[in-house]
Each structure stands twice: as C-alpha cells, then as structure tokens.
N, C-alpha and C positions, 0 to 999 in steps of 0.2 A: 504493500500500500504506500509506504514511504517513498519507494523508488518511483512509483507512478506519479505521485504528487510532485516530486523533483523534476520528472520529465515534463509535466505540464508547465511548471514555472520556467524551466529552461526554454521550452518551446515558445512560451509567450514572449520571453525576452528576445529570442531569435526572430520571431514574427515582427515585433516592433522595430528591430534594427533593419530587417529586410525592407519594411515599408519605407523607412526614411531614405534608404539607398535606391529606391525605385521612383524615378521622376514621374512616371505615368500615374502611379498611385497617389503620390504627394500632391500633384497639381489637379487631380480630378475635381475636388470641390471648387477650385478656382476657374475651371473651364466648362462646368456643367451647363451653364446658361447660354442662350443664343447670342447674348450681348458680350460674351467673353472674347478676349483677344484671340484665344485658340479657335473659336468658331469663325470669327471674322477672317483670320489669316487663312484657315483651311478653305473657306469659301472662295476667297480671292485667288488662291493658287490653283485650286481644283477647277475654277471657271476658266483660268488661262489654259489649263491642260485640255479640258473638254471642248472649249470653243476655239482652240488653236489661235490664241491671241497673245500679244506681248504685255508685260506688266512690270512695274517697278514699285517697290514698297519699302518704306523705312520703319524699322522697329526701334523706337526711342524710349529711353528710361534709365534711371540710375543703375549702377552696377549691383548685381544680386537681385534684381527685380524679376528675373525669370524669363528674359527675352530669348536666350539661347535654348533654354530647356523647353519652352513652349514651341519654338520653331522645330526643334528636334522631334518632338512628339507629333507635330503636324506632318513633317517629312516622313516619319515612320508609317503613319496612317496612309499617306498618299502612295508610298511605295507598295503597300499591301493592296491598295485600291487599283493603282495603275502601274503594275510592275514593269511593263515593257514600254511605257510612254514617258518615263522621266529619267533624266540624267542629271547628276549633281556635281557642281564645282564649288569648292570651298577655298576662300582666300582670307588672309588675316592682315590687316593694315600694319601690324607690328613687324611682320615678316616680309610682306610683299608691297611695301609702301612705294617703291620705285617701279616705274612702268616696265622696265626690262625684265625684272624678276617676276612681276605679276603675269605678263604675257607668257613667259617661259613656263610658269607653274600651271597656267590654264592649258597650254599645249600639252604638258606632261599628263595632267589629269584626263584630258580629252582622249589622248592616245591610250591611256590605261583603260578607260571606260569602254572604248570601241575597239580594243585589241589592235592598235596600230603601232608602228615603230616610231619611237620618239627620238629625235635627234638633238643631242645636247649642244651641237655646234650651230644650230639654226639661229639666224639673226633675229633682231627685234621685228623687222618688217615681215620676215618669214612667219614668225609666230602669230603676229596680228592678222596676217592674211589667212593663215590656217584657221584661226578662231572664227573669222567671218565666213569662211567657206564651210566650216563645220556647222555653224548656225543655220546656213541655207540648207545643207544636206539633212540635218535633223528636222528642219521645218517641213521639207518635202516628205520625210518619213513619218510625219506627225508625232515627233518626239520633242518634248519640252526640255530645254536645258535650264536648270535652276542655278543661278550664280548667287552664292552666299558670301557677302563681303563684311566680315567682322571688323570692328573698329573702323567703320565706314568713313568717319571724319578724317582719318589719316590718308585715305585715298583721294580726299578732296583737297589735298595740298599739292603744290607744284602746278604743273601744266594740265593735269587731269586727263591725260591722253587715253588712259585705260577706260575711264568712265565715258568719255566722248565716243571712242571707237565702239564700245559695247552698245551704248544707247543708240548711236547712229545706225549700227547694223540692225538693231531691233526695229527700225523704222521700215525695213523692207517687208513686203507682203509675205515673202517665203519664210522668213525667220520665225522662230517660236521659242521665246525665252522669258524667264522671270528673274529680275534682279532684286535681291533682298539685302538691304543695308542694315547693319546692327550698330548702334552707337549709343553712348551714354550722354552725348551732347544733344540737347533738344533743338538746337539751331543748326543741325548738321546740313539740312537742305539749303540754308542760307550761305553755306560755304561754297556751293557749286557756282561755276562760271555761268554766264548767261547762255552760252551755246549748249552747255550740259543741262542746265535747268529747263530749257525749253523742250528738251527731249525726255524729261523725267515725268512720271505719272503723278507725282505729288500725293501719293497715298501714304498716310502715316498712321501707325498704331502706337499709342503711348502706354507704356507699362509703368504702373505705380506700385510701390510696396503695399502689401496687404494691410487693410485697416484692422482695427482691434476686433471687429465682428468677424472678419475673414480669418483672422488669426485664431480666434476661439473655435470657429468651425473646423479649421485645419487641425488644431490640436485634438479635438474630439474625434475627427475622422481617423487620425493616426493612432491615437492611444486606446480606442475602444476595440475590445476583442469581439470577433464574430460569434453570434449565438448559435448558429447552425453549423458548428464545426466539431473537430475532434476534442475540443476542450470540454471538461465536465460542466454541465449547465450551472451548478451552484458556484463553481469557481469563476466562470465568465460573468455571471450576474454580480458577484461581490467585487470582482476586479473593475467592471464598468461603473459600479456604484461609487467606488473609491476614487476613480478617475474623475467622475462628475463632481464629487465633493471638492477635489483639488482644484478643478477649473472654476468652481464657483467661490472659492476662498477669496475673501476680500484682500487680504495681505498679499496673496500670490498675484492677484490682478494688478495691484499697485506695482509689484515688482516687475511684472510683464510690461506694464506701461513705461516704467523706467528703462527697461531693457530695449523696448522699441524706440524710445527717444534717442538712445545711443546709436542703434543700427536697426532699421525696420525691414531689412532685406530678408527674402525667403532663405537665402543661403545661411545667414547668421542664425535664423530661427531653427533651421535644421541642425546646425552645429550644437545649439543649446539643447534641443530635444535628444540628440544622440548622447550627449554628455549626461543628461538627467536619467535616461533609460539605462545607461551603463552603470549607474549607481543604484539600480534597483536591487533590493534585498532579496536574494534567492531563498533565504530561510522562510520568509513570509510569502514571497511570490507576488507582492503587490507594490505599486508605486506609492510614494509618499511625498508630502510637501517638502520634506527635508532633501529629497533627491533633487528637486528643482532648485532649492536654495543653494545646495552644494554646486550645482551646475552653474548658477549665476555667479557665485563667488570665484569659481575656477576660470570662467570665461572673462570676467571683468577683473581679473587679478591685477593688482597694481604693485609691482616690485618695489617701487620707491617708498610706498607706505610700509611695506615689510621692513625696508631698511631703516625707516624712522623708528619702528618698534624696537629695533636692536641697537639704537643709539644710546649713548650715555647722557646723563642730565647736562653735562658740560657741552656736549656736541649739539644738543637741542638749543642751548643758549646761543651758541655760535650761529646756528641756522636762523634763529629768530632775530639776532643782531643784524645779520646780512639782509634779512627781509626788511627790517626797519630802515636800513641804509638805502635800500632800493626805493622805498616809499618816499624817503627824503630827497630822492633823485640825486644822490651823491655821485659825482662823475667817476671818482676812483674808489675802488673797494679792494683793500688788501688786508693782510693780517693785522697791521697797525690800526687801521681805521675800525676794524671789527673789535679790537681790544678797547679802543676808546669808547665805543658804543656799549660794550660789556661793562666797563667801569662806570659809565654814566647811569646804567640801569641799577647797578649795585648801590651807587651813591643815592639814587632817588628812592629806592625801596628798602635799603639797608637789610638785604636778605643774606642768609648764611652761605648761599651757593656761590662762593668766590674762590677761584683757584689761582695758583701761581702761573706766571707767564709761560714758563717752559712746559707745564702740563697742558695749558691751552694750545700751545703750538703743536704738541703731539696729537691732540684731539682734532685740530685744524687739518693736519696732514692725513689723519685717519679718514676725515670726510672727503678729502681729495681722492684717496685710494678707493673709497666706496662710490665715487662718482656722484655724490650729492652736490658737490661744488667742483668747479674746474677753473683752470687758468683761462683768461680771455683770449690769449694768443700763444703761439709757440715760440715767440721771441723772448729774449731775456733769460736764457738758460743759465747765464753766468750770474744772474741776480739770486739772492737768497729767497727762499720760499716766503719769508716775511714781507718782502717788498713787491712781489709779483702780483698784478691785478687778477682778481678772481670774480666769478659770477655763480649764482645759484642755478642748479639744474633741476629744481623742483618748483612747481607752481605754487602760488599762495593757497589755492584750494587743497592741493595735496598735503601741504605743510599743516594747514588747519585741521584736516581730517586725521592726519597722522598724530598730531598732538592730542586730539580728543580721544583717539583710540588707545593712547599710551597711558596706562593707569598710573605709573609713578610720576607722570608729568606734573611739575609744580604749577599751582593755580596761577602764579604770576605770569608764566609764559603764555597761558591761554588769554590772560588779560591783555598782555602786550600785543599778541597777534590779532586780537579783535579790534 
C-alpha cells in the first residue's frame, strides 16, 4: 500500500513537471478563444496557404510574452494540416543581420528542404536569384514558403536588401510566401524604408504578458490533477482541493502580484512554477504554500542582502557613512572622508560602537574584497588604499532592506539610513 501511495505522489510530480515543459499544454488556456493571437495567426497563415496568396505579418511584444512559442504551435498544426504544401525558412537577426549571410542561409535551407546541392562558393547575386527562382517554382507547385525572421528589427538596419528583395519577389503572381517578423520592438515597422514599407502587408499581432486573471487560470490549468485518470479518486480530489486553497490564499496572491510586477512574462512564471513543484513534499504528496514561498525567495535571491547579513557592526557603519556621503553629494569619497563621517556620527550620538582607525581600515578592505564597495577607477595603484576614491555597489533600497533584516543591527543605523 505504501509503495502504491509513493508511486502516485511521484507520478503526480512527474505529470506537473511534464506539463510545464510542454508548450502546447501550457498555452492552451491562452489560445482557446477565437480572439486569441494563436487563432488569428493560424487563420492568416492557413488563408495564405489555401488561397495561394502572399502575406507579411509582424509578431510584436516584450521578451517572454510567448511570441515564438505560439508561432511554433501554429506551424506544428499547419504542418499536420498541410504536410506537402508548406516549406519553412528560419533566420535570426543576431546571426544573419548582414545580407550576404542571410541570403546564403536561405539558399542552404532551401537546398536542404528540396534535396538540392548547395554551393558554399555561390555569390550574393547567385543566392538572391536562386531564392527568387525558388519562390516562383514553389508558387507554381502550390507550395507556400514561410520565412520566419526572428529579431526582425535587426534586419531593418542597413540597406534592407534582404527585406526588399523578398517582399518585391512576393509581388509576383506566381510566388506564394508568408513573411513572419518577430520583434520585441513595437515600432519595428517604422524602421522599414519607404520602398520596403510599401510592399509590406502591415498586419501586426501584439503579444502582452498574461494578466492576473490569465495567470490564475494558467496556474489552475497546470496544477490541477485529472479526475478520470490512473490517480486514486480520493487523492486527486484532496490534491485539487489543496491547490485551490493555495491559489485563493490572500498572502500568496499578494506575493504573485509582487512577482508579476518584477517580471510578468510567461517564461518567468514557468520558471517559478517549476521551482515550486520541485519543492513538493513527497512524504505528503501535496503542494503547499511554503513550496511557492521557497520558490519566490530562491528566484528573487539577492546576494548583496546575504552579504549584508554576514557583515560586522563596524562594516555596517562604514556602508551607512558612505551612503550619507552620497546623499550629501560629496564629490570625493575615500577612507579618510568615511572616517570623518564615522567620527561625526559618534560625536553626535555618543554611542559605544567606536573602533580604532586600523580596525576600521581592515573592515574597509574587507568590504572591498566582498565587492560591496569598489574603487572608482583602476588608476592610482601606487596610492595607499586610504586615499583611493571608492563608491558603493549596493543600492539604498538594498542597504535599507539588509539593515532591517539584520537582527543585531543597532537602532541608530536604521535611524541614520531613514
């Protein structure tokens, strides 16, 4: 009996992990409706295939919003629907930003697709003429070539010969092609030259990160176990009940909102989910709120805050002194100016935390070693550490959070930083 229960728990964990790694399952709640970008994109490309017409579409949106994933799902469906009517060419602006390498890569992929001999020695003109000829041949054979241009804005730099030649060839009655540009720049179409823009279809799909409601639907979709499966009915009911309670938890919703304010992309959400699921306790076989809180803390880990927790009281004083000098807009900050500020704090508050100069210098050097502060330039190696200008490598917010989280921190430091 115990072994069977362990098998169900392990199976549930593996199922959740598999779901996260399957784009088709993950994006299903986001493209179920007819108004979704998936439905619109599929309709536009399938219309070009069935009606033998040319088309050009831009997929625009921030990184991680699902542009490439949705496009890949559409292409997969179309290959199943029209296996002999589609040919695909993929280019990336980071790799093929110059026209010579772009045309060469198009010729190579076309030769591979149609089992032709590719010549590495072919010139730029030979490759461009070959592409135009293949567009005509595929059009006569009622075969659509889909050109996917990732990082489209990089192709819009320079003379834009690739875009002009491709779009100009698509003006022919015999050609049959679809150009899909993917970019994180919403003004990508405005980068096109007039001659290129006049040949572009100006169809755009905007991809936005999921809203809080979409995120909740996505979480429920991924984390809920199927009832009509090999899982015991009682286990599946209890598992789904606990998941529902977690998703309705007020504190967790606030944490999710905070998480989405940092990065609301689907990619980041999947990373968080995978981390939370990996912390699932196999002894109980259920997810808990603690799993998600652990995932949040590990993803939003701040090494500098951990460094502050390991600092001595004297090192904290030095950091606060440097921060006060920054606020005062003091042009030069070195060990001597920090010591003056340290002495003025001691004289003002008459506190007992006062250390000898040589002890302070060792603490100062220790902060440099831990990269909480650094020298402003690499010059002046001949100068002593005491005279070289330094700067803080930690933001005021991080310093404030670090001091609040540090239990032995003297109250005076919190007062000074406020």
